[in-house]
VOVO-751901 format. One line per field, with one value per residue (C-alpha): x, z, y; residue in one letter. Coordinates in pm, whole numbers, always signed. Layout:
N
xx = (X / ...) .
zz = (Z / ...) .
yy = (Y / ...) .
r = (a / ...) .
END
This chain:
180
xx = (-5673 / -5749 / -5841 / -5678 / -5890 / -5730 / -5821 / -6191 / -6204 / -6058 / -6314 / -6592 / -6456 / -6440 / -6814 / -6939 / -6950 / -7167 / -7374 / -7463 / -7501 / -7761 / -7920 / -8302 / -8375 / -8724 / -8832 / -8956 / -8648 / -8432 / -8620 / -8613 / -8244 / -8169 / -8328 / -8115 / -7803 / -7882 / -7917 / -7597 / -7397 / -7539 / -7406 / -7080 / -7046 / -7130 / -6869 / -6598 / -6648 / -6604 / -6325 / -5967 / -5805 / -5535 / -5500 / -5777 / -6049 / -6363 / -6664 / -6891 / -7136 / -7226 / -6943 / -7151 / -7423 / -7204 / -6840 / -6847 / -7057 / -6842 / -6906 / -7269 / -7317 / -7118 / -7363 / -7672 / -7510 / -7416 / -7777 / -7917 / -7729 / -7798 / -8172 / -8182 / -8017 / -8338 / -8207 / -8223 / -7902 / -7716 / -7849 / -7763 / -7407 / -7343 / -7459 / -7227 / -6936 / -6998 / -7028 / -6695 / -6480 / -6612 / -6618 / -6252 / -6183 / -6389 / -6225 / -5888 / -5948 / -6080 / -5784 / -5583 / -5792 / -5769 / -5395 / -5383 / -5617 / -5644 / -5890 / -6063 / -6150 / -6248 / -6489 / -6632 / -6662 / -6846 / -7109 / -7139 / -7233 / -6994 / -7216 / -7601 / -7650 / -7798 / -8096 / -7943 / -7606 / -7342 / -7208 / -6845 / -6591 / -6571 / -6926 / -6924 / -6622 / -6658 / -6502 / -6785 / -6840 / -6589 / -6640 / -6262 / -6219 / -6489 / -6277 / -5954 / -6098 / -6204 / -6562 / -6663 / -6536 / -6828 / -7072 / -6932 / -6918 / -7279 / -7376 / -7211 / -7372 / -7727 / -7655 / -7549 / -7853 / -8074 / -7931 / -7963 / -8322 / -8383 / -8186 / -8193) .
zz = (-10102 / -10357 / -10244 / -10469 / -10679 / -10535 / -10179 / -10296 / -10443 / -10147 / -9908 / -10136 / -10132 / -9743 / -9745 / -9978 / -9712 / -9463 / -9743 / -9884 / -9530 / -9420 / -9755 / -9789 / -10158 / -10316 / -10667 / -10658 / -10513 / -10765 / -11050 / -10907 / -10828 / -11165 / -11345 / -11128 / -11194 / -11568 / -11587 / -11405 / -11637 / -11947 / -11832 / -11734 / -12075 / -12271 / -12055 / -12091 / -12476 / -12499 / -12263 / -12377 / -12032 / -11957 / -12328 / -12410 / -12215 / -12304 / -12321 / -12562 / -12503 / -12143 / -12050 / -12197 / -11938 / -11635 / -11556 / -11383 / -11580 / -11469 / -11103 / -11165 / -11326 / -11030 / -10790 / -10978 / -11007 / -10633 / -10552 / -10764 / -10588 / -10237 / -10312 / -10442 / -10122 / -9925 / -9630 / -9610 / -9409 / -9705 / -9909 / -9628 / -9586 / -9968 / -9979 / -9701 / -9850 / -10185 / -10055 / -9846 / -10080 / -10422 / -10305 / -10238 / -10560 / -10772 / -10622 / -10676 / -11034 / -11101 / -10969 / -11193 / -11507 / -11427 / -11403 / -11731 / -11937 / -11780 / -11930 / -12139 / -11817 / -11636 / -11912 / -11925 / -11532 / -11533 / -11780 / -11680 / -11342 / -11127 / -11066 / -11128 / -11502 / -11691 / -11903 / -12220 / -12351 / -12337 / -12678 / -12605 / -12875 / -12969 / -12964 / -13351 / -13315 / -13521 / -13251 / -13057 / -12873 / -12948 / -12865 / -12864 / -12606 / -12394 / -12399 / -12340 / -12047 / -11924 / -11871 / -11906 / -11548 / -11409 / -11623 / -11495 / -11126 / -11161 / -11308 / -11026 / -10760 / -10900 / -10947 / -10585 / -10490 / -10684 / -10530 / -10186 / -10240 / -10378 / -10123 / -9827) .
yy = (+19196 / +18924 / +18593 / +18339 / +18100 / +17787 / +17907 / +17983 / +17637 / +17457 / +17657 / +17515 / +17163 / +17173 / +17276 / +16998 / +16712 / +16892 / +17031 / +16688 / +16553 / +16806 / +16864 / +16785 / +16825 / +16789 / +16743 / +17111 / +17255 / +17068 / +17215 / +17567 / +17527 / +17371 / +17680 / +17916 / +17714 / +17684 / +18073 / +18094 / +17841 / +18027 / +18361 / +18213 / +18033 / +18348 / +18554 / +18286 / +18271 / +18662 / +18729 / +18772 / +18738 / +18992 / +19094 / +19328 / +19515 / +19304 / +19525 / +19352 / +19061 / +19013 / +19256 / +19530 / +19484 / +19386 / +19417 / +19076 / +18843 / +18546 / +18606 / +18702 / +18356 / +18196 / +18358 / +18229 / +17878 / +17869 / +17997 / +17729 / +17442 / +17580 / +17627 / +17288 / +17159 / +17243 / +17437 / +17813 / +17803 / +17689 / +17986 / +18225 / +18083 / +18095 / +18462 / +18537 / +18345 / +18505 / +18868 / +18835 / +18642 / +18790 / +19143 / +19156 / +18966 / +19201 / +19507 / +19372 / +19293 / +19636 / +19798 / +19573 / +19645 / +20027 / +20009 / +19808 / +19993 / +20338 / +20587 / +20311 / +20113 / +20422 / +20512 / +20141 / +20146 / +20465 / +20320 / +19957 / +19837 / +19642 / +19344 / +19362 / +19395 / +19696 / +19646 / +19780 / +19681 / +19962 / +20072 / +20154 / +20209 / +19858 / +19775 / +19721 / +19489 / +19167 / +18959 / +18775 / +18447 / +18192 / +17822 / +17769 / +18070 / +17905 / +17566 / +17742 / +17920 / +17589 / +17677 / +17306 / +17272 / +17477 / +17264 / +16929 / +17067 / +17164 / +16826 / +16643 / +16863 / +16819 / +16432 / +16436 / +16614 / +16395 / +16068 / +16230 / +16287 / +15931 / +15739 / +15974) .
r = (m / k / i / d / r / k / v / r / l / r / a / v / w / l / l / i / i / p / f / f / w / f / a / r / p / s / p / t / l / l / v / v / g / l / g / l / a / a / a / g / l / a / v / r / a / s / a / a / g / f / i / h / k / d / r / v / l / t / t / t / g / p / y / a / r / t / r / n / p / l / y / l / g / s / s / l / l / g / m / g / i / t / v / a / g / g / r / w / q / f / v / a / a / f / l / l / f / f / a / v / v / y / h / r / t / i / r / h / e / a / e / q / l / e / q / a / f / g / d / a / y / r / a / y / a / a / a / v / p / l / f / l / p / r / l / t / a / w / r / g / p / d / a / d / s / p / a / g / f / s / l / e / r / w / r / r / n / r / e / y / e / a / l / l / g / a / a / a / g / f / t / g / l / w / l / r / m / i / f / g) .
END
């Protein structure tokens, strides 16, 4: 069963108030968290600039290392924000939330891709890990494709929303640290 994007986002919004209420950020935790979040944003941005949603099977760029770079980036981003929050309970809650919600979503999307792309997806899935990236890029049939990262595709996929959300989250944590 897939958990709808809107449901996932509503759950996150419901957790924001208690997160900021109980957060205890420090300069060190903000820096560490910002590093993790920046890595997550970079992975997400790269993935969003490569993917052709529902039109072609994207197997180049970050998709040559993991089948789910957007979710990998989201996990790093979420870890960064929760680490910066200064409570191990936030990190544990995020990991549990991510594991439960995204595991279902990832499996559902894999089934959809297999139905849509058949043998091409099965070959890709056999060579590229579901989540944790492989060290070397997979060189599938379209590895030499001239299509690469597109800033316009990044914009159409609304990836700037993740950047704005992260900026708001870290600004809130910084203000919490300054003003208690």
